[in-house]
C-alpha angles and dihedrals in degrees: 000000000000089000092055091047091051092049091054092050094053090050093052091049093049094046092044092051091048092055095053097046119086119232114266094248090069087076088067095056112133120213095232104114098187104026138050122168118230148151090262122025130212122201123224129192120194139166092249097153136026127236115269097166123090103238092193090067095047112121102157130051091241128129118313113219120236102165102149116089118235103212094199094052093046089050097053090044086061089055090067093050088050092049094048091050091047090050092049090050091057111087095200107047099062103000113199093002125104116213115213134187143197121204127199138185119250094185081211086270126123090217091056102041091063093069096063093041091055087048090054092051095054116111114274116282091003139079094231131100121211118225108214141140096240121045095176092111095034112121110201127199094265132030097215138003124225110209170323111215100219143033096247093075103043095077091056095052104015096080093044094049090042090059089063089042087232112160112253108191112188124200097192114017105107105167111130091220088082091063087079104103094193092060097033105025098165098038118119135158146195095217127073122263119258086244088070090044091050090050090046092053090048092054090048092055090047091050090062100034096248110154101153111068142144124228124210124185140172115260098248138083092284097050099037095050095042088049094053091046095048091047094048093050091044092055090051092055094045095257113141123218103215093188140001124201137175124214113217114244101188101038139043104298098190102099092039092052091051091053091047090055092046089056092046090053092046091052092053095221124163097201129054123189111210115198100177147129117254101260097049089045091054091050090047094050092045090064091041089058090048090056093045090231121168132191142109113304119195110207124209119218093260096072104009093105098024112136091207090065100034090052096053110127109255095015088131088069097063097083128238123356120196112187140195119216133172115267106258144175126215119257097216096188096046098085094045086046093054090046092053092046093051090047090055092046091050093049092046089050093050091046096051094036090198118177118235114263118231092205112111113246121212115244089234089062096042122358091196118030094169091055088082087075094061117132140182089278089065093062090087090072090073092049099067116109094246094056094042091053097042095047091074092064092052091044091050092048094053092045089050088059090047096051092045088052089050090057094039094051093045092240126177128182092288113030146353126250093217119053110206090201088068106020128055117242114190131208095237087060092051091050092059091053092045092058088059101039117131121177142153111238123179090339095309119115102224133196141139126250123224091277095053095254123133124252097241136071139199146318115230114224139181125209106235111196118215105179106300095341130084128218122193115225119192110229101175144312141255129219111150088323134041123248114182136161098227094183089063093064119105105208122200091231127099112287087004090277117172105263117237124232110178131127090214131015117255115274116244127242113298095020126116127211120248105195119224122194123356102304118085089214092063108077149136118240112236120195119235106236126222110291092032133079145187105261098181132007092242095051117124096205137031119264119234115240115249119252111284094028135085140184137209127237113301095002129163098208142019123243138196109259120263117221124212127193141179096292119193097253093054115111091234088055092048091048094051091046092049091050090046093051091051092049092048088052088054091051091049089050094051092044090051092054094042092048091049092050094041112151094023123122095257092055094046094054090047089060106278110228090002089064089062090049087052094052090047091051093050089050089048092051091051091050093047089065088080085077086071090058131071128022110328124234138179094269098046090046091052091055101036102085099029093054094042091055103033099058094052088050089061092052094044092047088054090050088047090054090054088048089056089053090052090050091053093047095049103035101034105031094152094056100030099084089061095052107026094095092050091049091050093054120021102020089047094054090045092054093046093048092045093050091046092049091051091048092045089053091052091047091051091050088051094051092045097051096034122090124241119249092257092052091046095054092045090055096051119111101234104230096138141069097205121023133172108244117212130162111283110257097206141180091030090200092060091043089053092049092054095050090038092055091056091048089052091051091052091044091053091052092048092050089048096056113021091088095042115120120233112250111247110261094353141101113287102225091166089063093060095047094044095051095040095048091044092052089048093050094046092045096054094037088058091046093064099068093034091052092051095053096051131088120243097271094051093042089064090046093048095050093049092047092048090049090053092044094053091043090052090046092055091047096045100045100032106037106018096064087053092048089048089057091045091053105034102027107026088154090072091058092100139113092253091060092050099028096119090058094040102043105010129254116318117254114266116263121241110261115245118260119257120231092248093057091050091051091049090048093052093047090052091051093051 
């Protein structure tokens, strides 16, 4: 155990000491900040100083003064020196070859950057440039140029350098214009094109549902092009740009910025995209802070990490800043390298103790004369976040040149096949190798595409304010597609709720947008009515449903209709079946007693065998009501109405035959006895068969003229999604005639018996017929207005219920009284009690003689 503990302690000491010790090649660092001799030179252009001259007063093409040090530009120029020294310290990248460099100041001015470029193009080891028609064998001072840092300078030098096909590898120029290889054939870069940045911004807006934004850019190549690209891509994704403004770069921007902010406030946007260089962005946000404006600010790479903007007093009050920054990797040795370099410069300066010269020095000789006074205290300038993130782009650019030289010179791990000391190597040859370079740098697999753009994208950052300082928190990344941790964002709104930035609220499902004004994002939401639907989310009007389909209110699609019916489990169906079962039980009870008392007087006057047929038909009608239940089909629909009307016709025709007998008994008492037997048998059958024949004819006509269920459904105009499907009751005339015929039979029976007198001391058969026929008539007459006012579902229910009711009425008023007599007063079931209806009315008795008539008769006799 002690051995293991001691081993771990030793390892910790070794590793800890290794981390704190600088690599051996640091001992060979030279103190020349901007030059290092070598077998092959690389040129570098950096914004080492800031302009101090007034260009508007310039009348001669003399020196332009840039006497104020730009700490950011100086810091990234040191990255090139660091990188070249690191490459030279590697024995296997360019073995036996020393790489050198020369760095110059651009002052971030087009009129300044042309000087170092002309210097780079001079013939090797001279300050002269040959004028010739063919520069194939022309060997300039440097083999490639790293820079510039922004898009404003590339148009000035890019075409000139492209003429020589000298590689120009920018670490900061992002304008997509430079992807055009016809115009800028030798331009390459280690930062993504603004086309990708614009696409990333659009995807960010879509991620949070922001479709009403403003875009502000700096009035230069970078801002103008970025603004145009963003606006174009936003329009393709239905994101509306409410306002676009440009901040002047070369003149006083104050009044323009005030106007821009006024227009932003008028547009009522919650999100502003700022595609600007650092200085215009600083001026813009200075005014934003004065106005106490808050919102979501989307920062482009040019100013996203700029200390000049993030250190503005009050910057923490502007709201939420979501920034895009080039994907980077830390250079762990860079800060120790600069510390070692400045230590050596400080020691060298103390050792020489040279007084500062007052003689002006040309920028081409020394871009930064004051830099000889750097000390350890100045190391902090390379530790700021912007420098640390930008350093990787410069580092990658220099390594791309080194790897391309490795291929061009035919190098392996120990030597190179081509010696640049004795053999000429030309920039155009290096350009061909650069286009195909592929390397792994700090864990990133790097290569250029056909347009000279790198194969990586951006980090997405948020500015987190802690007091007056700003920390940059990585939220996600973008390469072709956006990946972001939305829950990590701290919004400036109450409860950190995602702020809204829309002209109009999103329409709900099934609503189309009716644009108002000139922006497609400002609209009214119009509901899609029934029979129309929202086909696509970007439709401006609802689409009609195709024939045979329908849609509901505010629908997104049309559907084929769904048909419902009186299914067996429905409570209406259960009620009808329950009533039918009770009625069938009543029929069975009546039939039982009639069969038991067959041949008796009661059964004879009720119709004899015809009464049994009547009961069977009433039972059949009751059973036929099942045709109203369950899923309809062609056969069931063909039988439904005919059976429901034919069976009652049989029963009513039997009752009518009994009514005819009563008419004969009451109206023709003298002749009745001779014909009553014939009426009860032959005439009754004739009446029943005749009535049934007429009803059968009506039913056949109904079936012949009426459509099948299939034909009926096919003929329906679909303007519904769900509909109750019942058997077609067509033609209505035929349907009415069938029901009307039964009502006529009942009415004839009623009219035949309602005035009939009750035979003295005998059963009143006329009463049963009168009441039963009246109930049947009233039931079906009331059914007509009720039926016409109901929907399809309740029409079927109503007809089934009325059929049950009329059936029950006939049973209860015609048969039940007779059964009651059979059960409770069987002694009355005799011929005497029914003699009038069996044999006819008795002959009238002679009236008694009066006393006066007797006296007269006696007198006459005498």
